[in-house]
C-alpha positions as CSV (number, residue, x, y, z in Angstrom):
1,M,21.2,32.9,23.4
2,V,17.8,34.7,23.1
3,G,17.3,38.1,21.5
4,V,14.2,40.1,21.2
5,S,13.6,43.1,18.9
6,D,16.9,44.9,18.5
7,G,18.3,42.2,20.8
8,A,17.6,39.6,18.1
9,V,20.0,41.5,15.7
10,V,22.5,41.8,18.5
11,S,22.3,38.1,19.3
12,L,22.8,37.2,15.7
13,L,25.8,39.4,15.4
14,V,27.3,37.9,18.6
15,A,26.7,34.4,17.1
16,K,28.5,35.5,13.9
17,M,31.4,37.3,15.6
18,R,31.9,35.1,18.6
19,P,30.7,31.6,17.6
20,D,32.5,30.3,20.7
21,L,29.9,31.9,22.9
22,V,26.7,30.8,21.1
23,N,25.6,27.2,20.6
24,R,21.9,27.8,20.0
25,L,20.1,31.0,19.0
26,I,16.5,32.2,19.3
27,C,15.5,35.4,17.6
28,V,12.1,36.9,18.5
29,A,10.5,39.8,16.8
30,G,13.7,40.8,15.2
31,V,14.0,43.0,12.1
32,F,17.0,41.8,10.1
33,H,16.8,44.5,7.4
34,Y,16.0,48.2,7.9
35,T,13.1,47.9,5.4
36,G,11.3,45.7,7.9
37,W,10.7,48.7,10.2
38,V,7.8,51.1,9.9
39,A,9.7,54.3,9.2
40,S,8.1,56.2,12.2
41,A,9.2,53.4,14.6
42,I,12.9,54.2,14.1
43,D,12.7,57.9,13.6
44,P,15.4,59.4,15.8
45,D,13.3,62.5,16.4
46,N,10.6,60.5,18.2
47,E,10.3,61.2,21.9
48,V,10.8,58.0,24.0
49,P,7.9,57.2,26.3
50,E,8.9,57.9,29.9
51,L,7.7,54.4,30.8
52,L,10.4,52.9,28.7
53,I,13.1,55.1,30.2
54,D,11.8,54.3,33.7
55,S,11.8,50.5,32.9
56,Y,15.4,50.8,31.7
57,A,16.4,52.6,34.9
58,E,15.0,49.8,37.0
59,V,17.4,47.2,35.6
60,S,20.3,49.2,34.4
61,P,23.4,49.4,36.6
62,D,24.2,52.7,34.8
63,G,21.0,54.4,36.0
64,K,18.3,56.4,34.2
65,E,20.7,59.1,33.0
66,H,22.5,56.5,30.8
67,F,19.4,55.9,28.7
68,S,20.2,58.8,26.4
69,T,23.5,57.1,25.5
70,V,21.7,53.8,24.7
71,K,19.1,55.7,22.6
72,T,21.9,57.4,20.6
73,K,23.6,54.0,19.9
74,I,20.2,52.5,18.8
75,D,19.6,55.5,16.5
76,Q,23.0,55.1,15.0
77,M,22.4,51.4,14.5
78,H,19.1,52.0,12.7
79,E,20.7,54.6,10.5
80,S,23.8,52.6,9.5
81,W,22.8,49.0,9.2
82,G,21.8,47.3,5.9
83,S,20.8,43.7,6.5
84,C,21.7,41.0,8.9
85,P,20.8,37.7,7.4
86,V,19.9,34.8,9.6
87,Q,22.2,32.7,7.5
88,A,25.1,34.5,9.3
89,A,24.5,32.1,12.1
90,G,24.6,29.0,9.9
91,H,27.6,27.6,11.8
92,L,25.5,26.9,15.0
93,T,25.3,23.3,15.8
94,G,22.3,23.6,18.1
95,G,20.2,25.4,15.5
96,V,18.5,28.7,15.0
97,A,14.9,29.6,15.6
98,S,13.4,32.8,14.4
99,H,9.9,34.1,14.9
100,V,8.3,37.0,13.1
101,G,4.8,38.2,12.9
102,P,2.2,37.8,10.2
103,G,2.7,39.8,7.0
104,T,6.5,39.3,7.0
105,P,8.0,38.7,3.6
């Protein structure tokens, strides 16, 4: 399983909660603790760029109007999560690869 950005956290949680579904895990540009975010990046009052909404609409079977539901869920996730340690996927037999950018503690 490969997860990017918030998808990295989701993929880690899937690996933890449903180990039968995940043998190997790659997490790219994931923030596994809320302090890893720049505060303005996850501010629920930020307006979402129309390009992002249009990109979502191109691939979502639920259509463009569903994006507001997705944004609400993402905002709730950012407000409620604490940390999501990579060690949570320690049971994986195929291994875990995690890539983060420079300056990451």
